[in-house]
Gaussian input, Z-matrix of N, CA and C with variables (Angstrom, degrees):
# hf/3-21g

backbone

0 1
 N
 C     1     B1
 C     2     B2     1     A1
 N     3     B3     2     A2     1     D1
 C     4     B4     3     A3     2     D2
 C     5     B5     4     A4     3     D3
 N     6     B6     5     A5     4     D4
 C     7     B7     6     A6     5     D5
 C     8     B8     7     A7     6     D6
 N     9     B9     8     A8     7     D7
 C    10    B10     9     A9     8     D8
 C    11    B11    10    A10     9     D9
 N    12    B12    11    A11    10    D10
 C    13    B13    12    A12    11    D11
 C    14    B14    13    A13    12    D12
 N    15    B15    14    A14    13    D13
 C    16    B16    15    A15    14    D14
 C    17    B17    16    A16    15    D15
 N    18    B18    17    A17    16    D16
 C    19    B19    18    A18    17    D17
 C    20    B20    19    A19    18    D18
 N    21    B21    20    A20    19    D19
 C    22    B22    21    A21    20    D20
 C    23    B23    22    A22    21    D21
 N    24    B24    23    A23    22    D22
 C    25    B25    24    A24    23    D23
 C    26    B26    25    A25    24    D24
 N    27    B27    26    A26    25    D25
 C    28    B28    27    A27    26    D26
 C    29    B29    28    A28    27    D27
 N    30    B30    29    A29    28    D28
 C    31    B31    30    A30    29    D29
 C    32    B32    31    A31    30    D30
 N    33    B33    32    A32    31    D31
 C    34    B34    33    A33    32    D32
 C    35    B35    34    A34    33    D33
 N    36    B36    35    A35    34    D34
 C    37    B37    36    A36    35    D35
 C    38    B38    37    A37    36    D36
 N    39    B39    38    A38    37    D37
 C    40    B40    39    A39    38    D38
 C    41    B41    40    A40    39    D39
 N    42    B42    41    A41    40    D40
 C    43    B43    42    A42    41    D41
 C    44    B44    43    A43    42    D42
 N    45    B45    44    A44    43    D43
 C    46    B46    45    A45    44    D44
 C    47    B47    46    A46    45    D45
 N    48    B48    47    A47    46    D46
 C    49    B49    48    A48    47    D47
 C    50    B50    49    A49    48    D48
 N    51    B51    50    A50    49    D49
 C    52    B52    51    A51    50    D50
 C    53    B53    52    A52    51    D51
 N    54    B54    53    A53    52    D52
 C    55    B55    54    A54    53    D53
 C    56    B56    55    A55    54    D54
 N    57    B57    56    A56    55    D55
 C    58    B58    57    A57    56    D56
 C    59    B59    58    A58    57    D57
 N    60    B60    59    A59    58    D58
 C    61    B61    60    A60    59    D59
 C    62    B62    61    A61    60    D60
 N    63    B63    62    A62    61    D61
 C    64    B64    63    A63    62    D62
 C    65    B65    64    A64    63    D63
 N    66    B66    65    A65    64    D64
 C    67    B67    66    A66    65    D65
 C    68    B68    67    A67    66    D66
 N    69    B69    68    A68    67    D67
 C    70    B70    69    A69    68    D68
 C    71    B71    70    A70    69    D69
 N    72    B72    71    A71    70    D70
 C    73    B73    72    A72    71    D71
 C    74    B74    73    A73    72    D72
 N    75    B75    74    A74    73    D73
 C    76    B76    75    A75    74    D74
 C    77    B77    76    A76    75    D75
 N    78    B78    77    A77    76    D76
 C    79    B79    78    A78    77    D77
 C    80    B80    79    A79    78    D78
 N    81    B81    80    A80    79    D79
 C    82    B82    81    A81    80    D80
 C    83    B83    82    A82    81    D81
 N    84    B84    83    A83    82    D82
 C    85    B85    84    A84    83    D83
 C    86    B86    85    A85    84    D84
 N    87    B87    86    A86    85    D85
 C    88    B88    87    A87    86    D86
 C    89    B89    88    A88    87    D87
 N    90    B90    89    A89    88    D88
 C    91    B91    90    A90    89    D89
 C    92    B92    91    A91    90    D90
 N    93    B93    92    A92    91    D91
 C    94    B94    93    A93    92    D92
 C    95    B95    94    A94    93    D93
 N    96    B96    95    A95    94    D94
 C    97    B97    96    A96    95    D95
 C    98    B98    97    A97    96    D96
 N    99    B99    98    A98    97    D97
 C   100   B100    99    A99    98    D98
 C   101   B101   100   A100    99    D99
 N   102   B102   101   A101   100   D100
 C   103   B103   102   A102   101   D101
 C   104   B104   103   A103   102   D102
 N   105   B105   104   A104   103   D103
 C   106   B106   105   A105   104   D104
 C   107   B107   106   A106   105   D105
 N   108   B108   107   A107   106   D106
 C   109   B109   108   A108   107   D107
 C   110   B110   109   A109   108   D108
 N   111   B111   110   A110   109   D109
 C   112   B112   111   A111   110   D110
 C   113   B113   112   A112   111   D111
 N   114   B114   113   A113   112   D112
 C   115   B115   114   A114   113   D113
 C   116   B116   115   A115   114   D114
 N   117   B117   116   A116   115   D115
 C   118   B118   117   A117   116   D116
 C   119   B119   118   A118   117   D117
 N   120   B120   119   A119   118   D118
 C   121   B121   120   A120   119   D119
 C   122   B122   121   A121   120   D120
 N   123   B123   122   A122   121   D121
 C   124   B124   123   A123   122   D122
 C   125   B125   124   A124   123   D123
 N   126   B126   125   A125   124   D124
 C   127   B127   126   A126   125   D125
 C   128   B128   127   A127   126   D126
 N   129   B129   128   A128   127   D127
 C   130   B130   129   A129   128   D128
 C   131   B131   130   A130   129   D129
 N   132   B132   131   A131   130   D130
 C   133   B133   132   A132   131   D131
 C   134   B134   133   A133   132   D132
 N   135   B135   134   A134   133   D133
 C   136   B136   135   A135   134   D134
 C   137   B137   136   A136   135   D135
 N   138   B138   137   A137   136   D136
 C   139   B139   138   A138   137   D137
 C   140   B140   139   A139   138   D138
 N   141   B141   140   A140   139   D139
 C   142   B142   141   A141   140   D140
 C   143   B143   142   A142   141   D141
 N   144   B144   143   A143   142   D142
 C   145   B145   144   A144   143   D143
 C   146   B146   145   A145   144   D144
 N   147   B147   146   A146   145   D145
 C   148   B148   147   A147   146   D146
 C   149   B149   148   A148   147   D147
 N   150   B150   149   A149   148   D148
 C   151   B151   150   A150   149   D149
 C   152   B152   151   A151   150   D150
 N   153   B153   152   A152   151   D151
 C   154   B154   153   A153   152   D152
 C   155   B155   154   A154   153   D153
 N   156   B156   155   A155   154   D154
 C   157   B157   156   A156   155   D155
 C   158   B158   157   A157   156   D156
 N   159   B159   158   A158   157   D157
 C   160   B160   159   A159   158   D158
 C   161   B161   160   A160   159   D159
 N   162   B162   161   A161   160   D160
 C   163   B163   162   A162   161   D161
 C   164   B164   163   A163   162   D162
 N   165   B165   164   A164   163   D163
 C   166   B166   165   A165   164   D164
 C   167   B167   166   A166   165   D165
 N   168   B168   167   A167   166   D166
 C   169   B169   168   A168   167   D167
 C   170   B170   169   A169   168   D168
 N   171   B171   170   A170   169   D169
 C   172   B172   171   A171   170   D170
 C   173   B173   172   A172   171   D171
 N   174   B174   173   A173   172   D172
 C   175   B175   174   A174   173   D173
 C   176   B176   175   A175   174   D174
 N   177   B177   176   A176   175   D175
 C   178   B178   177   A177   176   D176
 C   179   B179   178   A178   177   D177
 N   180   B180   179   A179   178   D178
 C   181   B181   180   A180   179   D179
 C   182   B182   181   A181   180   D180
 N   183   B183   182   A182   181   D181
 C   184   B184   183   A183   182   D182
 C   185   B185   184   A184   183   D183
 N   186   B186   185   A185   184   D184
 C   187   B187   186   A186   185   D185
 C   188   B188   187   A187   186   D186
 N   189   B189   188   A188   187   D187
 C   190   B190   189   A189   188   D188
 C   191   B191   190   A190   189   D189
 N   192   B192   191   A191   190   D190
 C   193   B193   192   A192   191   D191
 C   194   B194   193   A193   192   D192
 N   195   B195   194   A194   193   D193
 C   196   B196   195   A195   194   D194
 C   197   B197   196   A196   195   D195
 N   198   B198   197   A197   196   D196
 C   199   B199   198   A198   197   D197
 C   200   B200   199   A199   198   D198
 N   201   B201   200   A200   199   D199
 C   202   B202   201   A201   200   D200
 C   203   B203   202   A202   201   D201
 N   204   B204   203   A203   202   D202
 C   205   B205   204   A204   203   D203
 C   206   B206   205   A205   204   D204
 N   207   B207   206   A206   205   D205
 C   208   B208   207   A207   206   D206
 C   209   B209   208   A208   207   D207
 N   210   B210   209   A209   208   D208
 C   211   B211   210   A210   209   D209
 C   212   B212   211   A211   210   D210

   B1=1.5040
   B2=1.4903
   B3=1.2508
   B4=1.5163
   B5=1.4049
   B6=1.3259
   B7=1.5268
   B8=1.4688
   B9=1.4058
   B10=1.3974
   B11=1.4817
   B12=1.4000
   B13=1.4794
   B14=1.5377
   B15=1.4172
   B16=1.3696
   B17=1.5650
   B18=1.3113
   B19=1.3612
   B20=1.5443
   B21=1.4112
   B22=1.4950
   B23=1.5471
   B24=1.3037
   B25=1.4373
   B26=1.6095
   B27=1.3461
   B28=1.5582
   B29=1.4755
   B30=1.4307
   B31=1.4267
   B32=1.4524
   B33=1.3299
   B34=1.3769
   B35=1.5345
   B36=1.3848
   B37=1.4383
   B38=1.4437
   B39=1.2937
   B40=1.4903
   B41=1.5039
   B42=1.4321
   B43=1.3754
   B44=1.5326
   B45=1.2643
   B46=1.3536
   B47=1.5755
   B48=1.2686
   B49=1.3751
   B50=1.4615
   B51=1.3681
   B52=1.4701
   B53=1.5489
   B54=1.3291
   B55=1.4774
   B56=1.5973
   B57=1.2885
   B58=1.3534
   B59=1.5597
   B60=1.3056
   B61=1.4409
   B62=1.5665
   B63=1.3304
   B64=1.4619
   B65=1.5976
   B66=1.3638
   B67=1.5284
   B68=1.4498
   B69=1.3763
   B70=1.3216
   B71=1.5826
   B72=1.3321
   B73=1.5123
   B74=1.4756
   B75=1.3883
   B76=1.3072
   B77=1.5153
   B78=1.3352
   B79=1.3891
   B80=1.5241
   B81=1.3186
   B82=1.5241
   B83=1.4960
   B84=1.3559
   B85=1.4753
   B86=1.5927
   B87=1.3132
   B88=1.4161
   B89=1.5441
   B90=1.3916
   B91=1.5436
   B92=1.5061
   B93=1.3461
   B94=1.5030
   B95=1.4624
   B96=1.3487
   B97=1.4073
   B98=1.5090
   B99=1.2613
   B100=1.3765
   B101=1.5375
   B102=1.2801
   B103=1.5643
   B104=1.4217
   B105=1.4103
   B106=1.3706
   B107=1.4707
   B108=1.3544
   B109=1.4897
   B110=1.4829
   B111=1.4154
   B112=1.4369
   B113=1.4392
   B114=1.3803
   B115=1.4504
   B116=1.5865
   B117=1.3163
   B118=1.4434
   B119=1.4746
   B120=1.3901
   B121=1.4883
   B122=1.4478
   B123=1.3816
   B124=1.4556
   B125=1.5246
   B126=1.2775
   B127=1.5097
   B128=1.5840
   B129=1.2517
   B130=1.5124
   B131=1.5722
   B132=1.2602
   B133=1.4040
   B134=1.4442
   B135=1.4392
   B136=1.4521
   B137=1.5128
   B138=1.4047
   B139=1.3611
   B140=1.5876
   B141=1.4144
   B142=1.5183
   B143=1.6688
   B144=1.3197
   B145=1.4616
   B146=1.6060
   B147=1.3408
   B148=1.4033
   B149=1.4283
   B150=1.2853
   B151=1.5258
   B152=1.4064
   B153=1.3705
   B154=1.4574
   B155=1.4606
   B156=1.3995
   B157=1.5243
   B158=1.4934
   B159=1.2929
   B160=1.4402
   B161=1.5622
   B162=1.2784
   B163=1.4537
   B164=1.5424
   B165=1.3312
   B166=1.4237
   B167=1.6496
   B168=1.2445
   B169=1.4138
   B170=1.5070
   B171=1.3849
   B172=1.5515
   B173=1.3699
   B174=1.4360
   B175=1.4354
   B176=1.5770
   B177=1.2878
   B178=1.5001
   B179=1.4390
   B180=1.4481
   B181=1.5436
   B182=1.4957
   B183=1.3151
   B184=1.3817
   B185=1.5575
   B186=1.3668
   B187=1.5258
   B188=1.6501
   B189=1.1711
   B190=1.4559
   B191=1.5405
   B192=1.3390
   B193=1.4844
   B194=1.5730
   B195=1.3408
   B196=1.5639
   B197=1.4676
   B198=1.4049
   B199=1.5634
   B200=1.4949
   B201=1.4139
   B202=1.4540
   B203=1.4882
   B204=1.3404
   B205=1.5076
   B206=1.4734
   B207=1.3476
   B208=1.4680
   B209=1.5952
   B210=1.2790
   B211=1.4682
   B212=1.5336
   A1=106.44
   A2=114.72
   A3=118.49
   A4=109.87
   A5=117.15
   A6=127.21
   A7=107.34
   A8=121.89
   A9=120.70
   A10=116.77
   A11=115.27
   A12=117.77
   A13=110.34
   A14=116.96
   A15=117.63
   A16=110.27
   A17=120.31
   A18=123.31
   A19=115.08
   A20=108.16
   A21=110.73
   A22=108.25
   A23=118.98
   A24=122.56
   A25=112.76
   A26=111.60
   A27=112.63
   A28=120.29
   A29=109.95
   A30=114.63
   A31=116.16
   A32=122.98
   A33=122.81
   A34=116.06
   A35=114.95
   A36=115.40
   A37=115.22
   A38=127.49
   A39=124.10
   A40=113.00
   A41=116.86
   A42=116.37
   A43=116.82
   A44=123.99
   A45=128.07
   A46=110.99
   A47=117.87
   A48=114.90
   A49=117.50
   A50=113.05
   A51=125.35
   A52=109.63
   A53=122.27
   A54=119.30
   A55=110.81
   A56=113.00
   A57=123.32
   A58=113.14
   A59=121.11
   A60=118.64
   A61=115.60
   A62=114.43
   A63=116.36
   A64=101.77
   A65=109.85
   A66=112.31
   A67=116.05
   A68=119.15
   A69=127.54
   A70=109.38
   A71=116.95
   A72=119.63
   A73=109.37
   A74=119.20
   A75=122.42
   A76=115.22
   A77=115.78
   A78=122.94
   A79=112.70
   A80=114.26
   A81=115.64
   A82=112.97
   A83=115.38
   A84=117.23
   A85=108.81
   A86=117.30
   A87=113.70
   A88=114.13
   A89=113.51
   A90=116.75
   A91=108.87
   A92=118.01
   A93=121.85
   A94=111.17
   A95=113.56
   A96=119.71
   A97=113.16
   A98=117.21
   A99=122.29
   A100=113.50
   A101=112.79
   A102=122.07
   A103=108.55
   A104=120.39
   A105=118.81
   A106=117.70
   A107=120.13
   A108=119.69
   A109=119.47
   A110=114.14
   A111=119.15
   A112=116.64
   A113=116.38
   A114=118.93
   A115=109.15
   A116=115.07
   A117=120.95
   A118=109.28
   A119=115.66
   A120=122.91
   A121=109.91
   A122=118.96
   A123=115.94
   A124=113.59
   A125=119.31
   A126=117.46
   A127=110.34
   A128=109.30
   A129=113.81
   A130=110.69
   A131=118.97
   A132=124.28
   A133=108.78
   A134=117.02
   A135=114.46
   A136=120.41
   A137=114.35
   A138=127.04
   A139=117.26
   A140=106.15
   A141=116.72
   A142=107.26
   A143=118.58
   A144=114.39
   A145=115.19
   A146=116.45
   A147=118.61
   A148=106.67
   A149=123.30
   A150=120.56
   A151=119.28
   A152=117.12
   A153=127.99
   A154=107.90
   A155=113.57
   A156=117.53
   A157=114.51
   A158=117.72
   A159=119.72
   A160=114.44
   A161=115.15
   A162=119.24
   A163=114.07
   A164=115.02
   A165=118.36
   A166=108.77
   A167=119.68
   A168=117.11
   A169=109.95
   A170=119.00
   A171=114.26
   A172=120.08
   A173=115.59
   A174=126.19
   A175=107.73
   A176=116.32
   A177=125.73
   A178=109.44
   A179=110.02
   A180=114.36
   A181=114.57
   A182=120.23
   A183=124.95
   A184=106.13
   A185=112.10
   A186=114.81
   A187=109.71
   A188=115.93
   A189=122.98
   A190=109.67
   A191=115.86
   A192=121.60
   A193=107.41
   A194=117.25
   A195=115.00
   A196=110.47
   A197=114.16
   A198=114.11
   A199=112.18
   A200=111.91
   A201=112.49
   A202=113.15
   A203=116.26
   A204=117.16
   A205=112.73
   A206=115.20
   A207=119.80
   A208=108.92
   A209=119.07
   A210=119.23
   A211=111.59
   D1=133.18
   D2=-175.13
   D3=-74.30
   D4=163.80
   D5=176.82
   D6=-58.51
   D7=-44.88
   D8=177.19
   D9=-56.88
   D10=-39.16
   D11=-178.61
   D12=-70.52
   D13=-35.74
   D14=-179.82
   D15=-73.31
   D16=-32.86
   D17=170.16
   D18=-56.10
   D19=-45.34
   D20=-174.24
   D21=-71.78
   D22=-35.17
   D23=177.04
   D24=-61.08
   D25=-40.01
   D26=177.38
   D27=-79.87
   D28=-34.66
   D29=-175.32
   D30=-102.81
   D31=-34.14
   D32=-177.01
   D33=-96.43
   D34=-44.24
   D35=-175.63
   D36=-59.25
   D37=-29.47
   D38=-178.40
   D39=-56.02
   D40=-30.75
   D41=174.47
   D42=-64.44
   D43=-12.58
   D44=179.92
   D45=-98.42
   D46=-17.22
   D47=-177.75
   D48=-58.75
   D49=139.25
   D50=175.50
   D51=61.97
   D52=25.02
   D53=167.93
   D54=-101.99
   D55=165.19
   D56=177.16
   D57=-45.86
   D58=130.97
   D59=178.45
   D60=-80.13
   D61=82.08
   D62=179.25
   D63=-144.84
   D64=155.51
   D65=173.94
   D66=53.87
   D67=-129.22
   D68=-172.29
   D69=-64.32
   D70=-38.58
   D71=179.93
   D72=-61.66
   D73=-43.69
   D74=176.30
   D75=-56.68
   D76=-48.77
   D77=175.95
   D78=-59.34
   D79=-39.45
   D80=178.89
   D81=-63.73
   D82=-39.23
   D83=-178.82
   D84=-72.43
   D85=-37.35
   D86=175.91
   D87=-62.98
   D88=-35.86
   D89=-179.53
   D90=-66.45
   D91=-34.48
   D92=-177.98
   D93=-67.62
   D94=-42.91
   D95=176.70
   D96=-63.89
   D97=-38.69
   D98=179.61
   D99=-65.82
   D100=-44.03
   D101=-179.26
   D102=-68.01
   D103=-44.19
   D104=-171.33
   D105=-95.04
   D106=-22.96
   D107=169.69
   D108=-115.42
   D109=-6.15
   D110=178.26
   D111=77.10
   D112=9.53
   D113=178.10
   D114=-146.15
   D115=174.29
   D116=177.34
   D117=-130.54
   D118=126.23
   D119=-179.84
   D120=-122.27
   D121=30.22
   D122=-176.89
   D123=-56.59
   D124=137.99
   D125=-175.36
   D126=-78.99
   D127=154.60
   D128=179.05
   D129=-85.76
   D130=-17.10
   D131=-177.40
   D132=-106.93
   D133=131.96
   D134=176.58
   D135=-66.83
   D136=-14.74
   D137=174.40
   D138=-57.67
   D139=-21.84
   D140=-176.24
   D141=-106.90
   D142=2.77
   D143=-179.75
   D144=-64.30
   D145=-32.46
   D146=-177.03
   D147=-65.56
   D148=-47.10
   D149=177.48
   D150=-67.44
   D151=-28.08
   D152=172.60
   D153=-60.84
   D154=-53.55
   D155=179.99
   D156=-60.81
   D157=-45.20
   D158=170.69
   D159=-51.39
   D160=-49.65
   D161=177.75
   D162=-54.86
   D163=-46.31
   D164=-175.45
   D165=-78.63
   D166=-31.09
   D167=173.22
   D168=-67.05
   D169=-37.82
   D170=171.07
   D171=-60.48
   D172=-41.24
   D173=174.89
   D174=-54.76
   D175=-52.38
   D176=-178.27
   D177=-51.86
   D178=-61.10
   D179=-173.15
   D180=-65.38
   D181=-28.42
   D182=174.88
   D183=-62.50
   D184=-50.09
   D185=-174.72
   D186=-68.11
   D187=-38.82
   D188=-178.84
   D189=-61.72
   D190=-44.56
   D191=-175.23
   D192=-70.54
   D193=-33.87
   D194=177.67
   D195=-73.50
   D196=-27.97
   D197=174.04
   D198=-62.12
   D199=-42.36
   D200=-176.74
   D201=-71.78
   D202=-25.61
   D203=179.48
   D204=-74.32
   D205=-23.07
   D206=-173.07
   D207=-95.44
   D208=-18.37
   D209=179.33
   D210=-99.58

């Protein structure tokens, strides 16, 4: 992962946390998933957005906590 991607994850992504998955927020969650897991599993149905968001939040918080432990 590039330094720019890490900076974006740490400095920019937190502004998108726990917001409705539309527009820029949706794009930000897809970017996080791509950066941290290397794939995209965004649901087709909006009824699954909540569980998707929780999954990506967990992935992000785990990554962020390991970053803090190693620095």
